[in-house]
C-alpha positions in Angstrom: -277.8 69.7 30.0 -274.1 69.4 29.1 -272.8 72.6 27.4 -270.2 72.8 24.6 -266.8 73.0 26.2 -263.2 72.4 25.0 -261.1 70.8 27.8 -257.6 71.8 26.5 -255.7 75.0 26.1 -256.7 77.0 23.0 -254.5 77.1 19.9 -253.3 80.6 19.2 -251.0 80.3 16.2 -250.1 78.2 13.2 -246.9 77.3 15.0 -248.9 75.9 18.0 -251.3 74.1 15.7 -248.5 72.5 13.8 -246.8 71.4 17.0 -250.0 69.8 18.3 -250.4 68.0 15.0 -246.7 66.9 14.8 -245.9 68.7 11.5 -243.9 71.7 10.6 -245.6 75.1 10.2 -244.3 75.2 6.7 -245.9 71.9 5.8 -249.2 72.8 7.5 -249.4 76.2 5.7 -248.5 74.5 2.3 -251.2 71.9 2.9 -253.8 74.6 3.8 -252.9 76.8 0.8 -253.1 73.8 -1.7 -255.9 71.8 -0.1 -257.9 71.7 -3.3 -255.1 69.5 -4.8 -255.5 66.8 -2.1 -259.0 65.6 -3.1 -259.7 63.3 -6.0 -263.1 62.7 -7.5 -264.3 59.1 -7.5 -266.6 57.8 -10.3 -270.0 59.3 -9.8 -272.7 56.9 -8.6 -276.4 57.1 -9.2 -278.6 57.1 -6.1 -281.9 55.1 -6.0 -283.8 58.4 -6.5 -281.9 59.1 -9.8 -279.7 61.9 -8.4 -275.9 61.6 -8.8 -273.7 61.2 -5.7 -270.1 62.5 -6.1 -267.6 61.3 -3.5 -264.0 62.1 -3.1 -260.8 60.3 -2.0 -258.5 62.3 0.2 -254.7 62.2 -0.3 -253.1 60.2 2.5 -251.0 63.3 3.6 -254.1 65.3 4.2 -256.0 62.4 5.7 -253.3 61.9 8.3 -253.7 65.6 9.4 -257.5 65.3 9.4 -257.2 62.2 11.6 -254.9 64.0 14.0 -257.3 67.0 14.2 -260.1 64.6 15.2 -258.0 62.8 17.9 -256.3 65.9 19.3 -259.1 68.4 19.2 -262.6 66.9 18.7 -262.1 64.2 21.3 -261.3 67.0 23.8 -264.7 68.7 23.2 -267.7 68.0 25.4 -270.7 68.3 23.1 -274.3 68.9 24.2 -276.4 65.8 24.3 -278.6 67.0 21.5 -275.7 66.9 19.0 -275.4 63.4 17.4 -273.2 61.8 14.9 -269.9 59.9 15.6 -269.3 61.8 18.9 -267.1 59.9 21.3 -268.7 60.3 24.7 -268.5 57.4 27.2 -271.0 59.1 29.5 -273.5 59.7 26.7 -272.9 57.3 23.8 -274.2 58.5 20.4 -274.8 56.3 17.4 -277.4 55.9 14.7 -279.7 53.7 16.9 -279.7 56.2 19.8 -280.3 59.1 17.3 -283.3 57.2 15.8 -284.6 56.6 19.3 -284.5 60.4 20.0 -286.6 61.0 17.0 -289.0 58.1 17.3 -292.6 59.3 17.5 -291.7 62.8 16.2 -294.1 64.3 13.7 -292.9 65.9 10.5 -294.4 69.3 10.0 
């Protein structure tokens, strides 16, 4: 079974992280310190079961950093096969259909 492994060098400082993400250390720190100001509540929606679903829109500045984190770091991680959900892995593709196949026939306890 494939083990969790990160293929790149580790990030040891804010400066290194900022460099990898293509932003200044000052901008990255400011974004982190004020992250709660970069999310905007959308209109709540009622789910079929009557509960309320609250979703959020992310400010484009934060969304750009989040996208870079996914591309620069998460795509460089080898995840074990039992982990599912939007994992990019050409040797072991994972999507909702494959996830359902893994659980087909399982009994709920």
